Backbone bond lengths (Angstrom), bond angles and torsions (degrees), N, CA, C in turn:
res aa  C-N    CA-C-N  psi(-1)  N-CA   C-N-CA  omega(-1)  CA-C   N-CA-C  phi
1 M - - - 1.440 - - 1.518 109.31 -
2 G 1.314 119.79 -44.78 1.458 121.80 -179.13 1.504 110.53 69.61
3 N 1.331 115.63 166.98 1.458 116.19 175.40 1.512 108.64 -98.00
4 S 1.336 116.58 176.37 1.454 119.97 -169.23 1.518 111.65 -124.95
5 T 1.311 115.82 148.41 1.452 123.35 175.69 1.520 107.51 -121.04
6 V 1.335 116.38 136.38 1.466 120.24 179.14 1.523 109.57 -72.53
7 L 1.316 116.27 132.92 1.465 121.81 173.98 1.522 107.27 -96.01
8 S 1.320 116.43 78.98 1.465 120.61 -168.66 1.527 113.00 -63.32
9 N 1.321 117.87 -35.79 1.464 118.10 -178.34 1.523 111.95 -64.72
10 L 1.345 117.82 -34.16 1.465 120.47 178.55 1.522 112.45 -83.85
11 S 1.335 116.66 -32.65 1.464 121.53 -171.37 1.518 113.83 -57.20
12 K 1.319 116.81 -37.39 1.459 120.48 -170.51 1.525 113.19 -58.21
13 D 1.321 116.98 -42.05 1.462 119.80 -176.39 1.524 112.21 -108.75
14 F 1.315 117.03 15.12 1.464 120.84 -173.42 1.516 108.62 -113.49
15 S 1.330 116.76 121.63 1.470 120.76 -178.19 1.531 110.06 -103.37
16 L 1.316 116.00 170.57 1.469 120.56 174.83 1.529 109.31 -61.31
17 E 1.326 116.69 -36.09 1.473 120.26 178.18 1.527 110.23 -63.65
18 D 1.352 117.05 -40.60 1.474 120.54 176.24 1.522 109.79 -60.13
19 W 1.343 115.56 -44.13 1.460 120.62 -178.76 1.529 110.11 -62.90
20 M 1.353 116.46 -39.40 1.467 121.11 179.99 1.540 111.03 -62.92
21 Q 1.326 116.45 -35.09 1.468 120.54 -178.87 1.522 111.13 -73.00
22 N 1.345 116.22 -42.61 1.455 120.37 -172.50 1.526 109.68 -156.92
23 P 1.328 117.74 81.35 1.464 119.52 -176.90 1.530 111.80 -69.93
24 P 1.337 118.37 124.42 1.473 119.10 175.82 1.533 109.68 -60.37
25 N 1.321 116.41 147.38 1.469 121.57 -179.60 1.521 111.61 -54.98
26 N 1.328 115.61 144.01 1.473 122.73 175.29 1.520 113.22 57.94
27 T 1.335 116.96 35.14 1.465 119.25 177.77 1.521 110.79 -126.72
28 E 1.327 114.44 156.15 1.457 122.59 167.98 1.520 106.46 -129.79
29 W 1.328 116.35 157.67 1.460 122.11 177.59 1.520 106.73 -110.01
30 V 1.344 117.48 107.19 1.460 121.67 -171.60 1.521 110.37 -132.71
31 N 1.335 115.64 126.74 1.469 121.87 178.13 1.527 112.57 49.81
32 G 1.336 115.00 45.36 1.465 119.80 174.65 1.514 114.74 78.09
33 E 1.337 117.70 10.06 1.459 119.24 -179.37 1.520 110.92 -132.31
34 L 1.324 114.37 147.44 1.455 121.42 175.39 1.524 107.10 -83.88
35 L 1.339 116.52 118.86 1.460 121.06 -178.56 1.518 109.70 -113.47
36 E 1.324 115.45 142.12 1.458 120.97 175.83 1.518 109.06 -91.31
37 K 1.339 116.10 128.22 1.475 120.09 174.96 1.517 107.20 -80.04
38 N 1.326 116.15 127.28 1.465 118.78 176.25 1.515 109.23 -142.77
39 G 1.306 117.12 -173.69 1.454 120.14 178.79 1.518 113.57 82.25
40 V 1.337 117.71 16.15 1.458 120.07 178.34 1.527 108.75 -81.08
41 T 1.331 115.93 125.88 1.461 121.55 -178.55 1.524 110.14 -103.85
42 L 1.318 116.25 172.39 1.466 120.15 175.10 1.528 110.46 -59.94
43 K 1.327 117.08 -42.77 1.469 120.85 -179.89 1.534 110.25 -60.63
44 H 1.334 116.38 -45.48 1.462 122.56 178.42 1.528 109.71 -56.42
45 S 1.323 115.62 -48.92 1.454 121.20 -176.74 1.525 111.44 -65.27
46 R 1.333 117.68 -38.36 1.468 121.97 179.02 1.529 110.65 -64.11
47 I 1.328 116.91 -45.30 1.466 120.87 -179.20 1.529 110.10 -66.69
48 Q 1.320 116.46 -39.56 1.468 121.39 176.52 1.536 109.78 -59.27
49 A 1.326 116.98 -47.23 1.468 121.21 -179.98 1.533 110.55 -64.49
50 N 1.328 117.35 -41.34 1.470 120.98 178.27 1.522 111.07 -58.64
51 L 1.335 116.32 -50.60 1.465 120.03 -176.06 1.531 110.53 -63.82
52 A 1.332 117.26 -43.00 1.469 120.46 178.30 1.531 110.18 -60.55
53 Y 1.331 116.24 -41.51 1.467 121.54 179.22 1.526 110.63 -61.78
54 Y 1.331 117.45 -48.67 1.467 120.84 -177.93 1.531 111.46 -66.44
55 W 1.334 117.94 -42.84 1.466 120.37 178.10 1.530 110.05 -63.41
56 R 1.341 116.89 -42.39 1.470 120.72 -178.40 1.531 110.31 -63.34
57 N 1.322 116.95 -47.46 1.467 120.06 178.71 1.517 111.38 -59.71
58 Y 1.347 116.20 -41.46 1.457 119.64 -177.47 1.525 111.84 -68.14
59 K 1.319 118.15 -42.04 1.477 119.15 -179.03 1.528 110.47 -64.46
60 E 1.354 116.57 -29.21 1.471 119.96 175.40 1.526 110.82 -74.74
61 S 1.340 117.08 -53.29 1.470 120.67 -173.59 1.526 112.05 -67.17
62 S 1.345 117.14 -29.77 1.470 119.92 -179.50 1.523 111.94 -84.49
63 G 1.328 116.58 -11.00 1.460 120.44 -179.41 1.517 114.13 76.76
64 Q 1.349 117.28 10.84 1.473 119.52 -178.59 1.525 112.77 -77.63
65 G 1.330 116.62 -18.47 1.461 120.11 177.40 1.513 112.38 65.86
66 G 1.323 114.82 -155.02 1.457 119.34 -175.39 1.508 110.06 87.57
67 Q 1.338 115.97 -163.47 1.458 120.50 -175.62 1.520 109.66 -144.41
68 V 1.343 116.19 143.14 1.462 122.22 176.27 1.522 107.87 -111.35
69 Y 1.330 115.89 135.94 1.462 121.79 -178.81 1.522 110.69 -129.13
70 T 1.336 115.40 158.21 1.461 121.03 168.17 1.528 107.70 -121.91
71 E 1.345 115.46 147.24 1.471 121.27 177.26 1.528 110.70 48.18
72 V 1.321 116.42 58.35 1.465 119.82 -173.24 1.530 109.84 -118.21
73 P 1.345 117.66 134.40 1.463 119.98 -174.46 1.524 113.97 -79.85
74 C 1.330 114.81 141.93 1.459 121.31 173.14 1.524 108.34 -145.38
75 R 1.325 114.83 160.26 1.459 120.25 177.07 1.521 108.38 -104.35
76 T 1.328 115.79 131.03 1.454 119.47 170.53 1.532 105.56 -96.80
77 N 1.318 118.29 -167.70 1.466 118.97 -175.76 1.526 112.94 -55.97
78 K 1.347 117.06 -37.83 1.462 117.70 -177.84 1.517 114.25 -139.81
79 Q 1.346 117.17 6.20 1.460 120.04 -177.75 1.529 109.87 -127.07
80 G 1.311 114.44 164.26 1.459 122.12 169.73 1.508 107.22 -109.27
81 R 1.314 117.80 117.03 1.465 122.28 -174.14 1.532 111.16 -118.97
82 V 1.329 115.39 159.15 1.455 121.91 177.83 1.531 108.26 -132.99
83 P 1.343 117.71 87.84 1.463 120.26 179.52 1.532 111.49 -61.41
84 D 1.335 115.76 151.88 1.464 120.96 178.92 1.523 111.10 -66.82
85 V 1.336 117.26 -45.52 1.466 122.31 176.85 1.526 107.03 -138.19
86 A 1.340 116.64 139.74 1.459 119.66 -178.79 1.522 109.91 -146.47
87 Y 1.327 114.94 147.83 1.468 121.78 177.50 1.516 108.84 -119.45
88 L 1.341 115.33 131.93 1.458 122.32 178.81 1.524 108.53 -114.41
89 T 1.334 116.38 126.48 1.468 121.43 -177.99 1.530 110.69 -71.07
90 P 1.342 116.81 156.54 1.467 120.06 176.00 1.531 112.24 -56.52
91 E 1.350 116.54 -36.83 1.476 120.56 -179.34 1.531 110.75 -61.25
92 L 1.334 116.52 -42.92 1.470 119.42 -178.92 1.526 111.81 -74.03
93 I 1.335 117.10 -30.25 1.468 119.06 174.12 1.524 108.76 -64.41
94 N 1.346 116.67 -41.63 1.477 120.22 177.08 1.519 111.03 -62.55
95 Q 1.343 116.22 -38.02 1.463 120.23 -177.31 1.527 112.29 -73.20
96 F 1.334 116.80 -45.12 1.472 120.54 -171.35 1.515 114.70 -108.25
97 G 1.342 118.67 -16.57 1.459 119.74 -169.81 1.521 108.00 69.18
98 E 1.328 116.09 -142.33 1.467 120.18 175.95 1.527 108.65 -127.94
99 P 1.340 116.94 79.72 1.464 120.40 -179.57 1.535 110.62 -70.19
100 A 1.330 116.91 170.79 1.473 121.13 177.20 1.521 109.65 -55.63
101 V 1.335 115.49 -41.90 1.463 121.96 179.47 1.527 107.33 -135.92
102 L 1.332 117.84 129.41 1.462 119.94 176.65 1.532 108.18 -65.87
103 P 1.348 119.38 129.63 1.469 120.93 -174.69 1.528 114.63 -77.39
104 Q 1.309 118.65 10.96 1.470 122.95 175.82 1.527 107.03 -151.02
105 S 1.320 116.84 178.39 1.462 119.77 175.81 1.526 110.33 -71.20
106 F 1.332 115.52 153.70 1.461 120.44 171.57 1.523 108.12 -72.06
107 P 1.340 118.38 148.57 1.468 120.60 -179.44 1.529 112.84 -61.16
108 L 1.343 116.91 -37.08 1.465 121.88 -178.97 1.523 107.76 -128.66
109 I 1.327 115.43 124.14 1.470 121.67 -175.30 1.517 108.71 -132.59
110 A 1.335 116.02 142.87 1.465 120.98 169.84 1.518 108.74 -123.71
111 E 1.311 115.72 134.25 1.466 122.17 172.69 1.523 107.11 -116.63
112 I 1.322 116.28 127.72 1.458 120.87 176.93 1.523 106.77 -94.39
113 V 1.317 115.46 119.85 1.454 122.14 -169.50 1.528 110.01 -87.91
114 S 1.338 115.63 130.86 1.466 119.66 177.68 1.528 109.17 -94.57
115 P 1.336 117.47 158.59 1.470 120.20 -179.80 1.531 113.26 -58.12
116 K 1.339 116.75 -22.72 1.471 120.14 -177.94 1.532 113.14 -86.51
117 D 1.324 116.99 -12.15 1.468 120.00 -178.93 1.525 110.80 -68.38
118 L 1.329 115.81 143.43 1.462 121.06 177.34 1.527 109.73 -91.13
119 A 1.334 115.52 133.50 1.462 120.86 -177.51 1.523 112.04 -54.18
120 E 1.334 116.90 -43.95 1.476 120.42 -177.77 1.523 110.72 -60.59
121 E 1.336 116.43 -40.84 1.467 120.12 -178.05 1.531 111.13 -69.36
122 I 1.327 116.55 -38.54 1.465 120.54 179.84 1.527 110.50 -65.96
123 I 1.324 116.31 -43.95 1.468 120.75 179.65 1.528 109.86 -65.67
124 A 1.326 117.08 -41.81 1.471 120.94 177.97 1.532 110.04 -61.54
125 K 1.325 116.47 -41.27 1.464 120.19 -179.90 1.527 110.29 -64.19
126 S 1.336 117.90 -40.68 1.468 119.98 179.49 1.531 110.23 -64.30
127 Q 1.337 117.38 -39.42 1.470 120.62 177.90 1.530 110.41 -65.72
128 E 1.322 116.41 -39.55 1.463 121.98 177.88 1.536 110.26 -58.85
129 Y 1.328 116.76 -45.65 1.471 120.31 177.77 1.528 110.52 -59.88
130 L 1.338 117.00 -44.96 1.464 120.82 -176.97 1.530 111.96 -68.66
131 Q 1.334 117.47 -27.21 1.470 120.34 -179.55 1.524 112.50 -84.07
132 S 1.333 117.53 -4.22 1.469 118.52 -177.62 1.532 111.52 -129.98
133 G 1.333 115.59 40.02 1.467 120.02 172.85 1.512 114.79 106.76
134 G 1.336 117.66 -13.70 1.458 119.81 177.24 1.519 110.39 -71.14
135 E 1.325 116.61 146.55 1.469 120.86 179.97 1.523 112.50 -114.50
136 E 1.348 116.15 -21.94 1.463 120.05 -176.90 1.523 108.69 -155.76
137 V 1.325 115.99 131.13 1.467 121.83 179.49 1.529 108.58 -125.23
138 W 1.325 115.64 130.63 1.462 121.74 174.32 1.522 108.08 -104.21
139 L 1.327 116.98 122.26 1.458 121.91 171.94 1.524 106.48 -102.15
140 V 1.317 115.88 115.26 1.459 122.75 -172.12 1.530 108.56 -106.16
141 F 1.329 115.73 120.10 1.467 122.38 -177.10 1.530 109.72 -110.02
142 P 1.344 117.91 94.05 1.472 121.37 -175.19 1.529 113.79 -61.17
143 E 1.328 117.73 -40.00 1.469 119.63 -174.77 1.526 111.38 -65.92
144 N 1.326 117.93 -36.27 1.475 122.27 -177.83 1.520 112.78 -97.73
145 R 1.355 116.54 -10.42 1.468 121.97 -173.74 1.527 110.82 57.37
146 W 1.311 114.43 47.42 1.468 122.30 175.55 1.520 108.20 -114.85
147 I 1.326 115.86 146.57 1.465 121.63 169.35 1.521 106.55 -130.91
148 I 1.320 115.43 123.19 1.463 120.88 176.62 1.526 106.88 -104.60
149 V 1.330 116.40 122.35 1.461 121.93 179.93 1.527 107.31 -105.26
150 I 1.347 115.23 123.31 1.461 121.20 -174.67 1.524 109.33 -120.33
151 T 1.336 115.48 127.97 1.460 121.99 171.82 1.530 105.88 -122.84
152 P 1.332 118.47 173.08 1.468 118.06 -179.16 1.529 113.97 -56.17
153 N 1.337 118.37 -27.58 1.464 117.90 -176.68 1.522 115.61 -122.51
154 Q 1.333 117.91 10.78 1.470 117.67 174.12 1.516 111.97 -156.00
155 R 1.342 114.47 156.70 1.451 122.99 175.60 1.516 107.23 -132.81
156 L 1.324 116.00 121.41 1.466 121.19 -176.89 1.525 109.41 -121.77
157 V 1.321 116.19 142.30 1.459 120.99 178.71 1.525 109.01 -115.38
158 F 1.329 115.46 129.42 1.461 122.50 177.05 1.516 107.78 -118.81
159 I 1.348 116.81 134.32 1.460 120.36 -176.35 1.530 110.36 -124.13
160 S 1.329 115.41 173.34 1.461 121.90 177.79 1.530 109.99 -48.48
161 G 1.335 116.06 135.58 1.455 120.70 -179.05 1.524 113.19 92.98
162 E 1.334 117.27 -9.47 1.470 121.37 -179.73 1.528 110.23 -108.89
163 V 1.325 115.39 173.10 1.461 122.73 177.45 1.528 107.90 -112.73
164 V 1.336 116.78 125.11 1.463 122.05 177.86 1.525 108.25 -94.68
165 S 1.338 116.34 144.51 1.465 119.53 179.48 1.515 110.51 -141.55
166 T 1.340 114.39 155.08 1.461 119.85 176.04 1.523 108.63 -69.68
167 Q 1.335 115.51 152.00 1.466 121.57 -176.07 1.525 112.47 -108.71
168 T 1.336 117.87 -40.77 1.468 119.79 -173.67 1.524 113.09 -129.44
169 V 1.329 118.36 -27.67 1.463 122.18 -175.31 1.521 107.90 -121.15
170 L 1.336 117.12 146.62 1.462 121.71 -177.20 1.528 108.43 55.64
171 K 1.325 113.96 48.74 1.468 122.40 -172.74 1.520 113.07 -52.35
172 G 1.341 114.05 139.93 1.454 120.74 175.31 1.515 114.70 92.33
173 F 1.352 117.49 -7.31 1.465 118.93 179.25 1.519 109.93 -74.65
174 S 1.341 115.94 134.75 1.458 119.90 172.93 1.517 109.23 -149.72
175 I 1.323 116.01 153.76 1.466 121.36 179.48 1.528 107.96 -154.92
176 A 1.323 116.33 147.09 1.461 120.10 174.32 1.526 108.09 -64.42
177 V 1.319 116.86 132.33 1.466 121.73 179.06 1.529 109.36 -52.56
178 D 1.340 117.64 -44.60 1.459 120.48 -177.16 1.530 112.45 -65.17
179 E 1.331 116.46 -31.16 1.475 119.99 178.65 1.519 110.47 -68.47
180 L 1.316 117.21 -37.88 1.459 120.80 178.58 1.531 111.19 -63.42
181 F 1.328 116.15 -36.20 1.464 120.52 -177.89 1.527 112.66 -87.97
182 A 1.352 117.60 -2.84 1.471 120.67 -176.18 1.523 111.39 -68.07
């Protein structure tokens, strides 16, 4: 996820609608301001690539189809967000195609948490995703090797030595926590 810096020179004349049309790279639209996503480390990027790879392979081998993305823009109820990894179901691809920005949350989202991220902000972001079409959010904590899986009615914690699995979207996917962080 990384932390964010306000791009004040762009923010003044830039609306959420502008962001929806053409989101500048490495930005999110949060609380009326254009923020730059930063703080991405090599470890963050490796885990992001691993998860996208495993989700992509699974959606193919299981025949569930759909599409897996990294750093892809979507609109929540009032923000413009860019999840680290996201899965879009075949049904939603049929409904929306592939617009510049998905007009709702992705059904399955993973955020890789950096040491600088604030717990309150990460939890708020996961709730925001779930309130705008998201069905399952993975919060991935590389330093602790924890993965918290959040759905509208449950929160599960998976730690090193355990196997994490999807709960509602991309059903049947599972992977050893340690393999994801390898």
